[in-house]
N, C-alpha and C positions, 0 to 999 in steps of 0.2 A: 812572537819571538824567541827562542831558544832558552833565554833562560826563563821565562816566565813559562815555559812550557817545561823546563825542570821544575821550577817552583811548585808548581801545581799537581805535577806526577810526583812530585817526593811529597807532598801533602797528605795526598789520597794514600799512598802507600804507608805512609807513617800514620794514620787514621786508623788503617786497619792490624797495624803493628803494634798500637797503644791498647786495643781491646782485648789484642792477644797478651800481652804483656799485664795488660791488670788482670786478667783472669788468674796468671800465674801466678800473682804477685797474692791475690785470693787464697790460692789453694796453699800456698806454702806458709803466707803469714796466718794465716788462721789456723786450716788443718797441720799447719809442719812438715806436711808429704811435698818432696818433691817429686815430679809425676813424669818421668819420661817418657809416656805414652802420649802427655799431652799435645804434640804437634798432630800424632794419627787421630784426636780427636776431630782437628781443624779439616782435615783430609777428608775426614768420614762425614761431617757436617757438608763441606765443598760436592763430593762426589752424591751426596742425597738430592742436596739441590739441583744438582745439573738432571740426575735422573727424574725429578718429579716434573721438573721444566721441560726436557726431553720427551717426556712420555704422555703428561697430563696439561702441559702448557700451563703449570701453576706458577704464578709471578716466583721470582725470589724474594719480593718485599714479604708474599705472603708465608712461602714456607721458612724464613727465617725465622719466624715466631715460631711456627712449629719444631722446627727444626731445634732450635733453641732450648726449647723447652722439653721437648724427649731426651737431649743429650743431657741438660741440667739434671731429667730425672734420674738419667743411668747412672751421671756421676754421683748421684744422692745413693743408689744401691751398691754402688762400686765401693763407695765410703761405707755405706753399712756392713755391708757383708764379706768381703774381701780386705779392706785395708782398716778398717776397726779393731780385728782381732790382734792383728799384728800392733796396733797402737797399744791394747790393754797389756801382751806382754812385754814390751820391751821395757827395758829399767835404764835408757838413759835417750835423751833426743839424737844420738850418734848410734847408737844401736837401731833406733827409730828409722832414721835415715838412710842405714842399710838397707835394713829389709824392704823398705816401701820402694827405695831404687830397686832393688831386684825383682820386685813383685811386677811395678809398673814397668822396668825394662820389658818381662815376658810378655805384659798386657800389647807394649808396642808392635812386639813379633806377632801377636795372635793376630791384633787387629787390623797389620800389614798383610800379613797371609791371605786373610778374609779378602780386602779389599784388590790384593793381587787377583786371585781366582777368581771372582765376581767383576771387575773392570778391568782386568789387565796391567801390563805395565805400561803403556803408550800413555803421552801425554793428552791430555782431554780438557776441552773447552766448550761451552756453549755461548750463543749471542742471543745477549739481553740489553736493550737501549744504549746499543752501540751506533749510538748517531750523534752526529759534532754539534757540538755548543761554543760558542764565542765568547770568549771572557776575556777582557782587558788585550785586546789585540790576536789572542791567540784560541787554538782550536782545542778543546780538552771531549773526550767520550763521556754523554750522558752519565754510563752505568758509571764510571769513575767519582764524578763529580756526586754522584747517589751515594756512592760508598764513605764518600767522606762525608756527607750531612749525617748519614745513619750513626756512622761513628763517632760524630762529634756529640748527637742525640744521647746516642748508649751511654757514653763517658760521662756526659752529664747527670744522667739518671743515675747512674753507680756512685757518682760522688754527692747527689743529694740523698740517696740510699744509708750511707754512710754514717755521712753529717749531720743529716736532721730527724732521723728515724730511731725509733728503739730498737731494731733488728739492729743498725747500722753498730749504732753504742753497744751493743752486745758485740758484735763482731770486731771493734776494734779493739774492746778491752779484752776476749779471749787472745787475740795477736799481740795482744803489751805483756798480758799476763795469765796463761792460762790457768797457772796454781790460784793465783788470787781470785777470780770470777767465780766461781762457786760461793765465795763467800757473799756477793752480792746477787745471790740466786740467777745466778745464768749456767744453763744446762750446757756444758763445753762441749759434748757430744753431738747436740743437736747443732750448737751453732757452727763445728767445726764440720758438721756433715752440711750444711746449708752453705757453708766459705766454699767448701769442695765443689759443691752444684752448679751455684752461679760463676764460680772458673769457670766451668767446662760448660755454663749455658754461653760466657762472654767467647770463649774459642769457637764453639759453634758457630755463633752469628758474625766472628769474624771469616769464618771460613765461607758462609754464605757470598761474604761483602766480595772477600777474594776471588770467588768464584764467579762471578758477574765480570771480569773483565782480567784473569788473567788464567795461562794454562796451567795444570798442576796434574800430578800422577800420584798413583798410591804409593811410592816410597817418597816422597818429597814431606814428611811431616817431621823425619828428624832436623830439618834446617829451620822449621818453624820454632821448634822446641829450643833450639839454640839462638836463632833471633832472639825470643821470649826470654831467654836467661840473661843474654846480653845484654835488655831493654832492661830488665827487673835491678841488674848489678849496677849497670848504667847510672839509673835514676836513686838508686838507694832501695835498700830492700825494705819492704811497707810504706813507701812513699809513693803517694799519689801521682802529685805533682812531677818527681820527678819523673815516672815512667813514662810519664804524656811528653815530657819536654826529649828524654833520652828518644823514644818512641819517632818524634818528629827528626830529630836527629839523624836517627838510620835511617827514615826513608828517604829524606833530604840529598844523604851520603851518598846513599844507591842511586839516586836520579842523579846528580849533577856526576857520579863518576862512568854513570851508561852512556851519559850524553856527549860529556867534554873526554872521558877515557875508552877503556874498555869494558864492557858490560861485563866480560869475566871478571874481571877486578873489583868487583861490586862487595864479595863475601872477604877479601884481605884488605879492601877499607874498612869494613866494619870492622873488623877485629882489630886493625891498628887504630881506630879510634877506642875500640872498648881497652888495648893495651895503655894507650895515652892515658884515658882515664884512672885506671887502676894503678897507675906509676903517679900521678898528681891527686888525685882524689880517690882511695882505698877505699873509701865508706858511699861512692855514687857523687852523682851533682850534690844532690842533694840529704846524702845522708851523715850523720852526725858519728864521729869516730869514738872510741868506748875507749877506757883505759885497759 
């Protein structure tokens, strides 16, 4: 049935968007850095998964672990050697945001240029588990269903990490009040670096999952950065549940607009929902307005 097709397709997109947005929420909420090269990290992971699969037939399920770890490590090094000096010299949050936006904007073009040089500007894809699966009287590709399952497991794992472990408590403490966190023995620099690395790992995992059933090219990163920003702001900055709900809304909106309208209008529909929420819920769906 068309409506079930749209629901399943929207949920798979929403699951991937949730991973993307949760990672950005970690980077901005904990490290206080708005990473404009965030979407390029996703495309790097997608291209790496494609290269490993087409060259060595390495399953994306295996490469997802490897790529996520490598990108998380690179994210930690990026924070330690490129962004931390900006953090230390900034005299205010506004100055830090301006400096890091400029720095990551430059990183965006660097990563994009390297990807264009290596892979070109054509749309790319590969075939992995592109077999039909019957669910509720409709057919969905196994790779999409697998992507949704992995996204749900990863999101649940992140929730447990943040709410049930000492590391998660430290991450939330730095996100809430980085000035007071050292008073209870938290190393703010290390925790911020960990948050930035975790965010990079999450977006890399999302990139591998999306690569299994989507086409992509070296210049698409900015689209995912904007979608992640929309989801984070829609859900409420720093709000885990809000990110999940907003990501699912975004995925479902794209799916239904593509099915019942014009696929070229999906981005316009996303921004339309975004503007409505900004008008009626300026702090986000689950955010709290501050006086």
